[in-house]
N, C-alpha and C positions, 0 to 999 in steps of 0.2 A: 264348469266341471269341478272347481274347488268346493263349491257348496255341496255338491253331490258326495264328494269324498268325505267331507265333514259329517254329513248325515249318515253315510255308510258306517263310519267308525262308531257312532252312537248306537245305531241299530245292531251292530255286531256285538256290542256289550251285552244287550239284552238277549240276543240269540244264543251266544256262547254260554251265558250264565244259565239259561233255561235248559240247555242241553248238557250242562256240566262238562263243557269242553274247556278245561282250565288252562291248558297251554295256549290255546287260541285266545282266550279271554285276556291273558296277561299281555298279549301283543297290542291291545287297544289302549293300554295305559302308558302314561309317561313314567319316568323313574320315581316320581313322588306325586301322589294324587290327594287332593283334599276332598273328603266325602262329608256331605252335610245331610244327614237323615234326621235332624233334630225335630222336624215337624212330626215325626212318627215316634222317635225314641227319646226325645228330650236330650239333655246334655249339650255338648259342644261339638262342632265339626272336628274331624281328625284328619291328619295328613299321614298317609301310609304308602308303603311300597306296593307294587303289584303282588308280590308274594304274600304280604300281610293281608291285602284285600281278599285274595283267593282263599287263604286260610280261614278268614272270617266268613266268607260267603259259602265255603264248603260246609262249615258247621251250621250256619243259619239255614241254608237251602236243603241240607241233608235231612232235615226233619220233615220234609214234604215229599210226597210220592211224585209230584210233578208241579212245575210252575210255568206260567206263561206271562211274560211281560210284553205288552203291546204298546208301541209308540206310534202316535198318529200326528199327521199334519206338522212335521218338523219345520221350524223356521231357523235357517242358518245364516249367519253373517260372518264373512271373512274380512279381516283387517290385517293385511300383511301376513305376518307369521303367526297370528293368533286368530282364533275363531270362537264363536259361541253358537250353540244350538239349543233351542227350547222346543219342547214337545209335550203335549198332553199324554198321559199314560193310563193304562189299566193293567193291574197285575193280579192274576188269580193264582192262588196257592191251594193245591189239593193235598189234604192229609191222607195218611194211610187208611183212615176209617171212612174215606170218601167225602168228608165234610170240606167245605171251602171257606177260605178267607180271601176276600177280594178288596182291593183298594184302588183309588184313582187320584189323580192330581197332575202335577207338572214336573218334568225333569228339566233341569238346565245344566248343560255341559259347557265347560270351557276346554279349549283344545289349543295345542301348540304344534306348529309344523316342525318336524324333525327330518333327519336324513332318511329315515324309514317311513316317512309319511306323517299324517296327522295322528296325534296321540292325545288322549283325554288327560287333562291336568286337574280338573275339578268336576264334581257332580253334586248338584243340589236337588234333592227330591223334596217336593212340597206336597204333602198328602192333603187332599181336599175332602175325602170321604173314605169310609171302609165299611164292609159288611161281613158278617160271620165272626168266627172266633179265631183269633190269632194263634 
């Protein structure tokens, strides 16, 4: 059951982001989260609060008419009060002019058990391919 709970938190991150359900999205994160999107954007990983993540994602995703982040075949490992979950992904972004930008790769999540359940403490997105114009 614990593995399912870990996977559920990771899936809810994508679900709530795509639906712009910001309050619900905040609930999947720990107080501080390290985000590593360097395979796509370069730079260095950053550690942010849920509010900072949501502010950034509202701005980034707001430029798209719709997004769909699909996670498949998640592999979760629970070790006491920590867990990891790795899953391949495909993310499609539809612009207002109906053009698409799609990318795929792997997400790796790190999680911690809290009084409120499992929360994401780190996300590493490793892009393997992309198609279209960002």
